[in-house]
TIVEX-808349 format. One record per atom (N, C-alpha, C, CB): residue in one letter; atom name; x, y, z. Coordinates in pm, 1 decimal, padded with zeros to 6 digits. Glycine has a CB too. Example, Ala and Ser with C-alpha at 12.3 -4.5 7.8 and 13.67 -1.06 7.14 Angstrom:
<recs>
r, a, x, y, z
A, N, 01319.0, -00569.0, 00780.0;
A, CA, 01230.0, -00450.0, 00780.0;
A, C, 01320.0, -00330.0, 00780.0;
A, CB, 01130.8, -00447.3, 00904.6;
S, N, 01285.0, -00225.0, 00708.0;
S, CA, 01367.0, -00106.0, 00714.0;
S, C, 01290.0, 00003.0, 00787.0;
S, CB, 01408.4, -00059.8, 00572.5;
</recs>
This chain:
<recs>
r, a, x, y, z
M, N, -00698.3, 00799.3, 01017.1;
M, CA, -00701.6, 00662.0, 00972.2;
M, C, -00560.6, 00623.8, 00925.7;
M, CB, -00806.9, 00642.5, 00858.2;
T, N, -00518.2, 00505.6, 00961.7;
T, CA, -00381.9, 00461.9, 00930.7;
T, C, -00373.2, 00378.2, 00803.9;
T, CB, -00326.3, 00383.3, 01046.0;
F, N, -00481.3, 00377.9, 00725.5;
F, CA, -00479.9, 00305.5, 00598.9;
F, C, -00577.2, 00371.5, 00502.6;
F, CB, -00515.9, 00156.1, 00619.6;
E, N, -00555.7, 00344.6, 00373.1;
E, CA, -00648.9, 00390.7, 00270.4;
E, C, -00739.6, 00274.4, 00233.8;
E, CB, -00573.3, 00445.3, 00144.2;
W, N, -00861.5, 00308.4, 00186.4;
W, CA, -00959.3, 00206.1, 00151.8;
W, C, -01016.5, 00236.0, 00014.5;
W, CB, -01071.9, 00198.5, 00257.4;
K, N, -01010.8, 00137.5, -00074.1;
K, CA, -01070.6, 00146.6, -00206.8;
K, C, -01155.8, 00022.5, -00228.3;
K, CB, -00961.3, 00160.4, -00318.3;
V, N, -01248.4, 00030.9, -00321.7;
V, CA, -01334.7, -00082.3, -00353.2;
V, C, -01320.3, -00115.3, -00500.6;
V, CB, -01482.7, -00052.1, -00317.5;
A, N, -01310.4, -00244.6, -00528.5;
A, CA, -01304.4, -00293.3, -00666.3;
A, C, -01404.0, -00407.7, -00678.0;
A, CB, -01158.6, -00339.4, -00706.0;
G, N, -01524.5, -00375.9, -00722.5;
G, CA, -01628.9, -00478.6, -00728.8;
G, C, -01661.8, -00527.7, -00589.1;
G, CB, -01585.1, -00596.7, -00818.0;
D, N, -01637.3, -00655.6, -00564.4;
D, CA, -01661.7, -00711.1, -00430.9;
D, C, -01532.4, -00727.6, -00351.2;
D, CB, -01732.5, -00845.7, -00442.4;
V, N, -01427.3, -00657.3, -00393.3;
V, CA, -01297.8, -00664.7, -00325.1;
V, C, -01267.4, -00531.1, -00259.2;
V, CB, -01184.8, -00703.5, -00424.1;
H, N, -01226.3, -00536.4, -00134.2;
H, CA, -01183.8, -00417.7, -00060.9;
H, C, -01031.3, -00414.3, -00062.7;
H, CB, -01239.3, -00417.7, 00086.3;
V, N, -00974.9, -00302.9, -00106.9;
V, CA, -00829.7, -00285.8, -00112.4;
V, C, -00790.3, -00192.5, 00000.9;
V, CB, -00782.7, -00229.5, -00251.7;
L, N, -00715.3, -00245.6, 00096.1;
L, CA, -00671.2, -00168.1, 00211.8;
L, C, -00520.9, -00147.8, 00201.7;
L, CB, -00709.1, -00239.1, 00345.5;
T, N, -00477.4, -00021.9, 00213.3;
T, CA, -00336.1, 00012.6, 00200.0;
T, C, -00287.4, 00077.3, 00328.8;
T, CB, -00313.2, 00107.1, 00079.3;
P, N, -00214.2, 00002.0, 00411.7;
P, CA, -00160.0, 00060.9, 00534.6;
P, C, -00063.9, 00174.8, 00503.5;
P, CB, -00088.8, -00045.9, 00618.3;
R, N, -00070.6, 00281.1, 00585.7;
R, CA, 00019.0, 00395.5, 00572.0;
R, C, 00138.4, 00385.5, 00665.3;
R, CB, -00056.0, 00524.1, 00598.5;
K, N, 00131.3, 00294.2, 00761.8;
K, CA, 00237.8, 00277.6, 00860.2;
K, C, 00280.2, 00131.1, 00863.2;
K, CB, 00191.7, 00325.1, 01001.3;
N, N, 00407.3, 00107.7, 00898.7;
N, CA, 00453.9, -00028.5, 00916.8;
N, C, 00364.9, -00098.9, 01018.9;
N, CB, 00602.1, -00030.7, 00961.6;
L, N, 00341.0, -00227.0, 00997.1;
L, CA, 00254.5, -00304.3, 01087.0;
L, C, 00339.3, -00361.7, 01200.4;
L, CB, 00180.6, -00418.7, 01009.6;
V, N, 00335.6, -00293.5, 01315.3;
V, CA, 00420.8, -00332.6, 01427.3;
V, C, 00342.6, -00360.0, 01556.1;
V, CB, 00523.0, -00225.0, 01452.7;
G, N, 00210.8, -00365.2, 01546.7;
G, CA, 00130.9, -00400.6, 01663.7;
G, C, 00070.0, -00283.3, 01736.8;
G, CB, 00213.5, -00476.7, 01757.9;
G, N, 00076.3, -00164.8, 01681.9;
G, CA, 00017.2, -00047.1, 01744.4;
G, C, -00122.5, -00019.9, 01691.6;
G, CB, 00105.1, 00074.1, 01722.0;
E, N, -00159.5, 00109.5, 01694.4;
E, CA, -00293.0, 00149.2, 01648.9;
E, C, -00318.7, 00110.1, 01504.3;
E, CB, -00311.1, 00298.5, 01665.0;
E, N, -00211.5, 00104.3, 01423.3;
E, CA, -00227.4, 00070.7, 01282.2;
E, C, -00282.1, -00070.9, 01262.9;
E, CB, -00094.2, 00085.0, 01210.1;
T, N, -00241.2, -00162.6, 01347.7;
T, CA, -00291.1, -00300.1, 01334.7;
T, C, -00431.5, -00312.8, 01392.7;
T, CB, -00196.1, -00398.8, 01404.9;
V, N, -00458.7, -00241.8, 01501.3;
V, CA, -00591.5, -00244.5, 01561.8;
V, C, -00694.2, -00188.7, 01463.6;
V, CB, -00593.3, -00164.0, 01694.2;
E, N, -00664.1, -00074.2, 01402.0;
E, CA, -00756.4, -00014.1, 01305.6;
E, C, -00779.8, -00105.7, 01185.6;
E, CB, -00702.6, 00120.9, 01258.2;
L, N, -00674.4, -00170.7, 01138.8;
L, CA, -00686.5, -00259.3, 01023.3;
L, C, -00775.6, -00379.2, 01054.5;
L, CB, -00548.5, -00307.0, 00978.4;
V, N, -00752.5, -00442.7, 01168.2;
V, CA, -00834.8, -00558.0, 01207.6;
V, C, -00979.4, -00515.5, 01229.2;
V, CB, -00779.2, -00623.6, 01335.7;
N, N, -01001.0, -00402.9, 01296.3;
N, CA, -01138.0, -00355.7, 01319.6;
N, C, -01210.4, -00329.1, 01188.2;
N, CB, -01136.8, -00228.4, 01405.1;
A, N, -01141.4, -00268.9, 01091.9;
A, CA, -01202.1, -00241.6, 00962.1;
A, C, -01239.3, -00371.5, 00891.9;
A, CB, -01107.1, -00159.0, 00874.4;
V, N, -01149.8, -00469.0, 00893.2;
V, CA, -01178.2, -00598.1, 00829.1;
V, C, -01295.8, -00666.4, 00897.6;
V, CB, -01053.7, -00689.8, 00832.8;
E, N, -01298.7, -00664.1, 01029.1;
E, CA, -01410.9, -00726.5, 01100.6;
E, C, -01543.5, -00662.6, 01061.1;
E, CB, -01390.7, -00715.2, 01252.6;
R, N, -01546.2, -00530.2, 01045.8;
R, CA, -01669.2, -00461.8, 01002.7;
R, C, -01705.8, -00499.6, 00859.0;
R, CB, -01652.4, -00308.7, 01014.2;
L, N, -01606.5, -00508.0, 00772.0;
L, CA, -01632.0, -00538.6, 00631.5;
L, C, -01687.1, -00679.8, 00610.9;
L, CB, -01504.8, -00521.8, 00551.8;
V, N, -01639.5, -00774.9, 00689.7;
V, CA, -01681.0, -00914.2, 00667.8;
V, C, -01798.2, -00956.3, 00754.5;
V, CB, -01565.5, -01006.6, 00693.5;
A, N, -01838.9, -00872.4, 00847.8;
A, CA, -01942.7, -00908.7, 00944.4;
A, C, -02065.9, -00968.7, 00878.0;
A, CB, -01982.9, -00787.4, 01024.8;
G, N, -02085.5, -01097.3, 00899.9;
G, CA, -02205.6, -01166.5, 00857.5;
G, C, -02215.3, -01204.6, 00711.9;
G, CB, -02317.9, -01085.7, 00889.4;
H, N, -02134.4, -01147.0, 00624.3;
H, CA, -02150.4, -01179.2, 00482.6;
H, C, -02019.4, -01207.2, 00411.0;
H, CB, -02220.6, -01067.6, 00413.7;
G, N, -01909.3, -01197.3, 00478.0;
G, CA, -01781.6, -01227.0, 00415.8;
G, C, -01732.7, -01112.8, 00328.9;
G, CB, -01791.8, -01352.7, 00334.0;
A, N, -01605.3, -01112.5, 00303.7;
A, CA, -01546.9, -01009.6, 00217.9;
A, C, -01416.6, -01061.1, 00160.2;
A, CB, -01523.8, -00877.8, 00295.9;
N, N, -01382.8, -01007.4, 00047.1;
N, CA, -01255.8, -01035.4, -00016.4;
N, C, -01168.1, -00912.5, 00002.3;
N, CB, -01273.5, -01071.4, -00167.8;
I, N, -01046.0, -00934.3, 00050.5;
I, CA, -00956.9, -00825.8, 00087.9;
I, C, -00824.0, -00839.7, 00014.3;
I, CB, -00934.6, -00823.9, 00240.2;
V, N, -00776.7, -00728.5, -00042.3;
V, CA, -00638.7, -00720.3, -00089.1;
V, C, -00570.4, -00619.3, 00001.7;
V, CB, -00629.2, -00678.6, -00242.6;
L, N, -00465.1, -00662.7, 00070.1;
L, CA, -00384.9, -00571.5, 00150.2;
L, C, -00267.6, -00528.0, 00063.6;
L, CB, -00336.4, -00638.6, 00284.6;
D, N, -00265.7, -00400.2, 00031.5;
D, CA, -00161.3, -00343.5, -00052.7;
D, C, -00051.1, -00290.1, 00038.5;
D, CB, -00217.9, -00230.5, -00145.9;
L, N, 00062.4, -00358.1, 00041.7;
L, CA, 00170.2, -00324.5, 00134.2;
L, C, 00279.8, -00239.7, 00070.7;
L, CB, 00230.3, -00450.3, 00189.0;
H, N, 00254.9, -00180.8, -00045.6;
H, CA, 00360.5, -00108.7, -00116.4;
H, C, 00412.2, 00013.9, -00040.7;
H, CB, 00310.1, -00066.2, -00251.2;
R, N, 00334.8, 00069.3, 00050.5;
R, CA, 00376.1, 00189.6, 00124.6;
R, C, 00458.9, 00158.8, 00249.3;
R, CB, 00254.2, 00269.0, 00164.8;
I, N, 00462.4, 00033.6, 00288.6;
I, CA, 00535.2, -00000.2, 00410.9;
I, C, 00653.1, -00090.1, 00375.9;
I, CB, 00441.9, -00069.7, 00514.1;
N, N, 00749.3, -00097.1, 00468.7;
N, CA, 00865.2, -00182.0, 00442.9;
N, C, 00897.8, -00276.1, 00557.8;
N, CB, 00984.5, -00096.9, 00413.5;
W, N, 00809.1, -00279.7, 00658.7;
W, CA, 00837.3, -00368.7, 00770.9;
W, C, 00708.0, -00418.4, 00834.9;
W, CB, 00923.9, -00297.4, 00875.4;
V, N, 00711.2, -00544.4, 00875.3;
V, CA, 00601.9, -00605.3, 00950.3;
V, C, 00666.4, -00681.5, 01065.2;
V, CB, 00512.3, -00700.1, 00859.3;
S, N, 00636.2, -00641.7, 01188.5;
S, CA, 00692.1, -00710.0, 01305.3;
S, C, 00619.1, -00842.5, 01327.4;
S, CB, 00681.9, -00620.3, 01431.9;
S, N, 00659.5, -00915.5, 01430.2;
S, CA, 00591.0, -01041.5, 01462.6;
S, C, 00444.5, -01015.4, 01497.3;
S, CB, 00661.7, -01113.4, 01580.3;
L, N, 00415.4, -00903.3, 01563.6;
L, CA, 00276.2, -00868.1, 01592.1;
L, C, 00202.4, -00832.5, 01463.6;
L, CB, 00269.3, -00750.9, 01691.5;
G, N, 00271.3, -00769.0, 01370.9;
G, CA, 00212.5, -00738.9, 01241.7;
G, C, 00182.7, -00865.4, 01163.1;
G, CB, 00304.2, -00648.8, 01162.3;
I, N, 00273.4, -00962.0, 01168.3;
I, CA, 00251.5, -01091.5, 01101.8;
I, C, 00129.3, -01159.3, 01162.2;
I, CB, 00377.1, -01183.4, 01114.9;
E, N, 00119.0, -01154.2, 01293.3;
E, CA, 00002.5, -01214.7, 01359.5;
E, C, -00125.5, -01144.0, 01316.0;
E, CB, 00017.5, -01208.4, 01513.8;
T, N, -00118.6, -01013.2, 01293.0;
T, CA, -00233.3, -00937.7, 01242.6;
T, C, -00271.8, -00986.2, 01103.1;
T, CB, -00202.0, -00786.8, 01240.0;
L, N, -00173.0, -01005.8, 01016.5;
L, CA, -00200.7, -01058.0, 00881.7;
L, C, -00265.7, -01195.8, 00889.0;
L, CB, -00071.0, -01065.3, 00798.8;
R, N, -00215.2, -01280.4, 00977.1;
R, CA, -00274.6, -01413.9, 00993.2;
R, C, -00418.0, -01403.1, 01044.8;
R, CB, -00189.7, -01499.9, 01089.7;
R, N, -00441.1, -01310.0, 01136.6;
R, CA, -00575.8, -01291.8, 01191.4;
R, C, -00672.0, -01243.1, 01082.9;
R, CB, -00573.4, -01192.0, 01309.2;
I, N, -00629.2, -01147.3, 01003.5;
I, CA, -00713.7, -01096.8, 00895.0;
I, C, -00743.7, -01208.9, 00796.2;
I, CB, -00645.5, -00977.9, 00822.8;
H, N, -00642.9, -01287.4, 00762.8;
H, CA, -00662.5, -01401.5, 00672.5;
H, C, -00767.4, -01497.2, 00729.6;
H, CB, -00528.6, -01476.3, 00649.2;
R, N, -00755.8, -01527.9, 00858.7;
R, CA, -00850.4, -01618.7, 00924.9;
R, C, -00991.5, -01559.3, 00927.8;
R, CB, -00803.5, -01649.7, 01068.4;
I, N, -01003.4, -01431.3, 00959.9;
I, CA, -01134.1, -01365.2, 00963.5;
I, C, -01201.9, -01376.5, 00827.0;
I, CB, -01119.4, -01216.1, 01004.6;
C, N, -01126.4, -01348.8, 00721.9;
C, CA, -01183.0, -01354.4, 00586.1;
C, C, -01224.3, -01495.9, 00548.5;
C, CB, -01082.1, -01301.3, 00483.9;
T, N, -01138.7, -01592.6, 00571.7;
T, CA, -01170.9, -01729.7, 00530.5;
T, C, -01284.2, -01788.7, 00613.2;
T, CB, -01047.8, -01818.3, 00541.9;
E, N, -01292.8, -01753.6, 00740.9;
E, CA, -01402.6, -01803.9, 00823.4;
E, C, -01537.2, -01750.2, 00776.1;
E, CB, -01380.3, -01766.4, 00969.6;
Q, N, -01536.4, -01635.8, 00709.0;
Q, CA, -01659.5, -01576.2, 00656.4;
Q, C, -01673.8, -01603.5, 00506.2;
Q, CB, -01661.3, -01424.2, 00683.2;
H, N, -01602.5, -01705.2, 00457.2;
H, CA, -01609.9, -01749.9, 00317.2;
H, C, -01559.8, -01645.7, 00218.3;
H, CB, -01752.0, -01786.4, 00282.7;
G, N, -01464.7, -01565.4, 00261.8;
G, CA, -01397.8, -01470.1, 00174.7;
G, C, -01251.6, -01508.8, 00162.7;
G, CB, -01412.4, -01325.5, 00227.8;
W, N, -01169.6, -01414.9, 00119.2;
W, CA, -01025.5, -01439.2, 00109.7;
W, C, -00948.9, -01310.3, 00131.4;
W, CB, -00989.2, -01500.2, -00026.3;
M, N, -00819.2, -01326.4, 00155.9;
M, CA, -00728.1, -01214.3, 00173.0;
M, C, -00603.5, -01243.2, 00091.1;
M, CB, -00693.0, -01190.9, 00323.8;
R, N, -00559.8, -01142.7, 00014.9;
R, CA, -00437.8, -01152.5, -00064.6;
R, C, -00347.5, -01035.7, -00029.5;
R, CB, -00469.5, -01154.6, -00216.9;
L, N, -00217.6, -01054.6, -00048.9;
L, CA, -00120.3, -00948.5, -00025.8;
L, C, -00066.7, -00899.1, -00159.0;
L, CB, -00005.1, -00997.6, 00064.5;
A, N, -00053.6, -00768.5, -00172.6;
A, CA, 00004.5, -00708.4, -00293.0;
A, C, 00113.8, -00610.7, -00250.9;
A, CB, -00104.8, -00636.1, -00378.9;
G, N, 00208.4, -00589.4, -00339.7;
G, CA, 00313.6, -00491.9, -00312.6;
G, C, 00404.4, -00530.3, -00198.7;
G, CB, 00253.6, -00360.3, -00283.6;
V, N, 00424.6, -00659.0, -00181.3;
V, CA, 00509.6, -00708.2, -00072.8;
V, C, 00655.3, -00682.9, -00111.9;
V, CB, 00483.9, -00861.3, -00044.3;
G, N, 00723.3, -00600.4, -00034.9;
G, CA, 00864.1, -00570.4, -00062.2;
G, C, 00955.2, -00684.1, -00019.1;
G, CB, 00905.3, -00442.1, 00008.2;
D, N, 01082.0, -00668.2, -00050.3;
D, CA, 01180.5, -00772.2, -00020.5;
D, C, 01190.5, -00804.4, 00128.2;
D, CB, 01315.5, -00730.3, -00071.5;
R, N, 01187.6, -00701.4, 00213.2;
R, CA, 01201.5, -00725.2, 00357.6;
R, C, 01082.9, -00804.2, 00412.4;
R, CB, 01214.5, -00591.8, 00432.9;
I, N, 00962.6, -00767.9, 00370.4;
I, CA, 00844.1, -00838.2, 00419.1;
I, C, 00840.0, -00978.4, 00360.2;
I, CB, 00715.2, -00760.4, 00383.4;
E, N, 00875.7, -00992.2, 00233.7;
E, CA, 00882.1, -01124.6, 00170.8;
E, C, 00979.6, -01214.2, 00245.8;
E, CB, 00923.6, -01112.9, 00022.6;
S, N, 01092.0, -01159.2, 00286.5;
S, CA, 01191.4, -01234.3, 00361.9;
S, C, 01134.6, -01283.4, 00495.2;
S, CB, 01315.5, -01148.3, 00386.0;
V, N, 01058.3, -01197.3, 00562.5;
V, CA, 00995.0, -01236.4, 00688.8;
V, C, 00896.2, -01350.8, 00665.3;
V, CB, 00923.0, -01115.3, 00753.5;
L, N, 00815.6, -01339.4, 00559.2;
L, CA, 00718.2, -01445.2, 00528.6;
L, C, 00788.6, -01577.0, 00499.8;
L, CB, 00630.7, -01405.2, 00408.5;
L, N, 00897.8, -01571.6, 00425.7;
L, CA, 00973.2, -01693.0, 00394.9;
L, C, 01038.6, -01751.5, 00519.2;
L, CB, 01079.2, -01663.9, 00289.6;
T, N, 01098.9, -01665.4, 00601.2;
T, CA, 01165.2, -01710.2, 00723.4;
T, C, 01066.5, -01777.5, 00817.9;
T, CB, 01232.8, -01592.4, 00793.5;
M, N, 00946.6, -01721.2, 00827.0;
M, CA, 00845.9, -01776.8, 00917.6;
M, C, 00763.0, -01886.7, 00850.2;
M, CB, 00753.7, -01665.7, 00967.9;
R, N, 00801.6, -01921.3, 00728.7;
R, CA, 00734.3, -02026.4, 00651.2;
R, C, 00584.9, -01998.6, 00633.5;
R, CB, 00753.5, -02161.7, 00719.1;
L, N, 00555.0, -01872.6, 00607.9;
L, CA, 00416.4, -01831.5, 00586.3;
L, C, 00387.3, -01802.3, 00440.4;
L, CB, 00384.8, -01709.8, 00669.5;
H, N, 00485.4, -01819.3, 00353.5;
H, CA, 00464.9, -01790.8, 00211.5;
H, C, 00359.3, -01882.4, 00150.3;
H, CB, 00596.4, -01805.2, 00135.5;
W, N, 00333.2, -01995.5, 00212.9;
W, CA, 00229.1, -02086.1, 00161.9;
W, C, 00091.5, -02047.8, 00213.9;
W, CB, 00260.5, -02230.6, 00200.8;
V, N, 00084.8, -01964.5, 00317.7;
V, CA, -00043.9, -01922.8, 00374.4;
V, C, -00106.5, -01810.5, 00292.3;
V, CB, -00026.1, -01877.5, 00520.1;
F, N, -00023.4, -01714.7, 00252.1;
F, CA, -00072.0, -01594.9, 00185.6;
F, C, -00047.7, -01601.3, 00035.1;
F, CB, -00005.2, -01471.4, 00244.4;
Q, N, -00149.5, -01563.0, -00041.4;
Q, CA, -00130.0, -01542.5, -00184.3;
Q, C, -00069.6, -01404.3, -00199.2;
Q, CB, -00264.9, -01557.0, -00266.0;
T, N, 00044.4, -01394.4, -00266.2;
T, CA, 00108.7, -01264.7, -00283.5;
T, C, 00117.9, -01229.9, -00431.8;
T, CB, 00248.7, -01264.5, -00219.3;
F, N, 00108.0, -01100.2, -00458.9;
F, CA, 00113.7, -01047.7, -00594.1;
F, C, 00201.8, -00924.4, -00592.6;
F, CB, -00028.3, -01015.0, -00648.9;
D, N, 00267.1, -00896.0, -00704.0;
D, CA, 00353.2, -00778.2, -00712.1;
D, C, 00273.3, -00648.9, -00702.3;
D, CB, 00432.4, -00780.0, -00841.7;
T, N, 00152.7, -00648.4, -00760.4;
T, CA, 00071.8, -00526.5, -00761.9;
T, C, -00073.9, -00558.9, -00726.8;
T, CB, 00080.0, -00457.5, -00900.5;
V, N, -00146.0, -00455.5, -00690.2;
V, CA, -00289.6, -00469.8, -00665.0;
V, C, -00359.4, -00515.0, -00792.6;
V, CB, -00350.7, -00336.5, -00613.7;
E, N, -00317.1, -00458.3, -00904.5;
E, CA, -00378.7, -00493.6, -01032.2;
E, C, -00367.9, -00643.8, -01059.9;
E, CB, -00313.3, -00414.5, -01146.0;
E, N, -00252.3, -00702.2, -01029.0;
E, CA, -00235.3, -00846.7, -01048.6;
E, C, -00325.9, -00925.1, -00954.0;
E, CB, -00088.1, -00887.3, -01027.0;
A, N, -00335.7, -00878.8, -00829.6;
A, CA, -00423.0, -00946.4, -00732.7;
A, C, -00567.7, -00940.4, -00778.1;
A, CB, -00408.8, -00883.2, -00593.1;
L, N, -00608.2, -00825.1, -00831.7;
L, CA, -00744.8, -00809.0, -00879.6;
L, C, -00767.9, -00884.5, -01009.6;
L, CB, -00776.7, -00662.0, -00898.9;
A, N, -00666.2, -00892.4, -01095.4;
A, CA, -00679.3, -00964.2, -01221.7;
A, C, -00711.8, -01111.0, -01195.9;
A, CB, -00550.3, -00951.5, -01305.0;
A, N, -00664.3, -01161.9, -01085.5;
A, CA, -00693.4, -01300.4, -01049.0;
A, C, -00841.7, -01316.2, -01017.5;
A, CB, -00607.7, -01344.3, -00928.3;
T, N, -00912.3, -01204.7, -00992.4;
T, CA, -01054.1, -01208.7, -00962.1;
T, C, -01137.5, -01136.1, -01066.0;
T, CB, -01079.1, -01149.7, -00826.8;
G, N, -01073.0, -01068.1, -01160.2;
G, CA, -01145.8, -00996.4, -01263.9;
G, C, -01207.5, -00865.3, -01218.0;
G, CB, -01252.2, -01083.3, -01317.7;
Q, N, -01148.7, -00798.2, -01117.3;
Q, CA, -01203.4, -00672.8, -01063.4;
Q, C, -01116.9, -00555.2, -01106.4;
Q, CB, -01212.8, -00678.6, -00908.8;
R, N, -01169.5, -00432.4, -01097.6;
R, CA, -01095.3, -00309.5, -01123.2;
R, C, -01108.2, -00218.0, -01001.3;
R, CB, -01147.2, -00238.3, -01252.4;
V, N, -01007.1, -00139.7, -00974.1;
V, CA, -01004.5, -00052.8, -00855.5;
V, C, -01083.9, 00074.6, -00878.3;
V, CB, -00860.4, -00017.8, -00818.0;
A, N, -01162.1, 00115.2, -00777.1;
A, CA, -01233.3, 00242.8, -00775.5;
A, C, -01211.6, 00306.5, -00638.6;
A, CB, -01386.7, 00223.8, -00806.0;
N, N, -01178.5, 00434.7, -00635.2;
N, CA, -01158.0, 00502.1, -00506.7;
N, C, -01286.6, 00505.8, -00426.4;
N, CB, -01105.6, 00644.2, -00528.1;
H, N, -01272.2, 00493.5, -00294.8;
H, CA, -01387.3, 00500.2, -00204.9;
H, C, -01369.3, 00615.2, -00110.4;
H, CB, -01405.7, 00369.0, -00127.2;
</recs>
């Protein structure tokens, strides 16, 4: 598996282990989100603290995950966004699309949840 998965109340925290560049790591992430939200919606925090790069295909994956969550009446937030990824979001004018937080804890505090390993 190319990401870690934790649960905090009704929030799923997914932490990619590899940069999101359009390979198996993005396919696995999208497939996991689709399973999590199937029919009932889900709230997702993507914790990006372990990676330092997101390609254009990776950005499209983030947009797809965001769309999947919102279409199922859930949401997706980004945590641990480093300077390089933040720069990409700003350059592509996507900083208004994604809610970003410095840490998972801050993202969860906005919802009142606590992290538990799964």
